[in-house]
N, C-alpha and C positions, 0 to 999 in steps of 0.2 A: 266383715262380721255384720250380721243383720242388725238393724236399728233396734234400740231398746224399746221403741214405741210401736213395734210390730203388733198388729191386731191379732187377737186370739182366733178369729175366724177369717179365712181367706175371703177377699172381696170377690164379687161375681163378675168383675170386669174381665178377668182372664183366668178362669178356673183351671184350665190346663196348665198354665204357667205356675199357678199357686200350688197345684198338686205335684208338679215336677220338683219345685223348690222343696216341698215337704219331704218327698222321697229322697232327694239328695241329702238333706239334713239327717234323715233317718239312717241312710246308708253310711254317712260319715261317722255318726255316733256309734253305729255297730262296729265299724272298723277300728275306731279308737278304743272303745271299751274291750274289744276282742284282744287287742294287744296289751292291755293293762296288766293282766296277771303275769304275762311273760316278763314284762319290764319290772314288775314288783318282785318276781322270783330272782331275777338277776341283781336287782338293787339291794336286796336284803341278805345277800350271801355273806357280807363282811361287816354289816352294821346292825344294830338293834332294829327290828322291824317297825316298832311304834315310833321311834325317833325318826326313822327314815320317812314314814308317812306324815308325821307332824311337820317336818321341814318342807316336804313337798307342798303341803297346803299353805304354809305361811309364805313360801316363795311365790306360790300362785297368787296369793293376795297382793303381794307387792307388784307383781306383773300387771294385775288387773287395775291397781291404782294408777299405773302409768298409762294404761289404755284409757281409763276414765279421764285422766288429765288431757290426753291427746284428743279425745272426743269432746272435751270441755263439758263433761257431765259431772255432776256432784253426787257423792256417795252419801250425802246427808239424808237420814230418815228419822222418823220419830222414835221415841222410847218404846212405844207399843210395837212398832214394826221390828225394832231390834229384838224384842222378846220373842216375837213370832218367828223370825228368821233363826234365832238361836234354837228354839224348840225344833224347827224343821231340820236344821243342820245336825242336831244331836241325833235324831232318829233316822234321817234319810242318809246321812253321810258319816257323822262322827263315830257312832257305835258300830255300824256295819263295816266301815273302813278299818277301825281298830281291830275288830275280830278277824277280818280277812287278812290283814298284814301279820297279825300274830299267828295265824294258822298256816300261812303259805310256806314257812320253812319245813313243815311236817308232812305235807301231802302234795300230790301232783297238782300243778296249776290247772290242768284240764279238768280234773275231777272236781276241784273246788269251784271252778266256774260253772260246771253243770249243776252243782248244788245250788249255786246262786241263781240258776235259771228258774228256780221255783218262785222267785220274787213275784212274777205276775199272778201266781195263784193267790198270794196274800194280798197283793194290790187289789185284785178283784173282790176279795172278801170285804175290804174296806170301802171300795168305790162302786159296787155293783148297782147302787141306786142313784149314782151321780148322773147328772144331765149330760148327754152327749157321749156317754161311755157305752162300751159293747154290752149287749144283753141278748136274751133269747136262748134257744137250745144249743147254739154253737158254743157259747161260753162254757157251760158245765162240761160238755163233751170234750172240748179242747183242754180243760183243766185235768180231766181224768186221764187223757192221753199223755199229758205232760208229767203227771205223777208216775205213770207207768215207765216213762223214760228215765226218770230219776231213780226209780227202784232198780232198773237194769244196771245203772252205774254203781249203786251201792252194793249190789250183789256181785258185780264184776263178771257176770256170765249171762249168756242168753239161754233161757230154759230149753231143754231138749236138743241143744246143739252140742255135739260131742267134741272131745279133745280141746277143752278150754282150760285145762290145768286146775280145775276146782272140783273135787270129788265130795267135799263135805259141805252141806248146806250152811249158809251164813254169809256175812258180809265179806267183800273182797279185801278190805283193809281191817287192821286191828290196832289196838294201842293208840298212840298219839295221832296217827294218820286218820283213824276212824273218828276220834274225838274232834279233830280239825274239820272233817267233812260235816259232822253233825252240828257243830257250833256255827259254821257258815250257813247251814240250813236254817238255824234259828235266826241268824242275823238277817236273812231274807225276809222273815216275818216283821222284824223291826223296820226294815226298809219299806215294806208295804204300808205300814202306818205312817212313815215319813212322807211317802208319796201323797197320802191323803192330806197331810198338813200342808205340803207344797202347793197342792191345788187350791186349798182353802185360803191360804194366807199370802200367796205370791201375786195375786191378781192386781193389787194396788202398788206393786213395786216393780220398777223397770228390771228387765232380765239381767243386765250387766251389774246393777246394784245388788240384786238378789244373789247373784253368783259370787260376787266379791265378798260380801259379808258371810255367806255360807262357808266358803273355804277358810275364811279367817277364824270363825268360831270352831269349825272342825279341827283346824290346826291347833288351836289353844287347848281344846278338850283332849286331843290325842297326846299333845306334849305333856300335859299334866299326868296322863296315864303312864307315859314313858318314864317320867321322873319318879313315879311311885313304883313301877314294876320292873324297870330295866336299869336301875341304878347300879353302876359298876359293870355293866355288860360289855362284851368285846366290841371294840370300835377300830376297824382297820379298813377304811374306804379305799377303793381302787378307782382307776379311770372308768371301768365298767359301771361302778356304783354311781359316779357323777353323771355319766351319760344316761343311765336309766332315770336318775333323778330329774335331769333336764327334760327328758321326754315326758315323764309323768307330770311335771309342772306345767308345761306348755299345752300338751295334747290331752292328757288324762285328768286335768284339773280345770284349767281355764276353758278350753274349747268344749270339752265333753259336758261339763255342767251347764254351760251356756246353751248348748244344743238341747240338753235334757229339758230345761225350763221352757225353751222356745217351743219344743214339740208338745209339751204338756198343754200349752195354751192353744195349739193348733189342732191336735188330734185327741187330747184327753190323756188322763193318767194311765188307764189300762192299756191302750194301744201303744203308748210310749214304753211302758214296762214290758210289753211283749217283745221288745228288742232283745230282752234277756233270753229268749228262746233261740235267737239267731247267733248271738255273741259267742256261745260255747263252741260252735262250729269253727269260727275264726280262731279261737283260743286253742282248740284241739290241734288244728293244723300248725299253728305257730309254735306251740309247745313241742310238737313232734319234730319240726324242722330245726328249731333253735335250742331246745332243751333236751332232746332225745327221749322224751316221755313216750310211753307205750300208747299206740293207737289201736285198742282192742275192739273186737266185735261188740262187746257190751257198751263201750263208749260211743261207738258209731251208731249202734241201735238206739241208745238213749237219745242221742242227738237227733236222729231221724224222727223219733216219736215227738220230741218237743217241737221240732220244726213243723210237723203235721198239726200239732195243737195250735201253733201260731197261725198256720194257714187257715184253719177252720174259723178262728175268731176274727180274722180280718175280712172286711166286707169289700 
């Protein structure tokens, strides 16, 4: 695990090595986050989704405590830093994670992940004047292309392409599934604001410490929501539930959030968030192989468009 004292800007001593390390970290984060919706779908089949998410975060906090003790690092921070991390975790993790887990029983994991891929659009709105962030004509063009890709997924068909099983204009999903997709879209906007807070408030806190307290506060907030909204819900965990929980704790909580903050400091919030344009492709393939979800032309077309948008914004 990289040292918590890693500098935000790679040194000039070996720029090629620093760039390769950043690319490896970016790729690892994409793979981990791409598998997250599939593991969440499996894990919430027999237990309340908010409770499952809360336990995941709290167990991740305990694991990070052990890591900090092994590294002989203190998690002590000031009261002001606690408040800032709480606000960051609420908008960047707590609210979006609660919405995503509450939505995943009602809609395909691949479609929800593509809705989440709009997060860079909102991140750019909050960070476009930030130092070191992407700017220029490539940014708005890439955002427009990304929006077009998301619309393809919502419509569920490619315009002018015959034999797609949809003869009436409208969204591909309806009822709870459509609501689930739209609220995840809203949660992406909340996450965009959270990314701004993360960049503004995390600079004076080591990455490991920031990650540990963030998952703790997220777990507490989601646990409170579970106690309020899921009281008396069905609870029948299986071995698959426990396996998915373990994977989410280790990879999709500890490692993923550590990599996210590490990358924010190296390449900025917007470029880090553009991983969300690549993650859906991983999720689409995994949900097709492991969950049997449809891999439609609209989903593939939407993914290709958001990938193009990502390519345009990267320098």
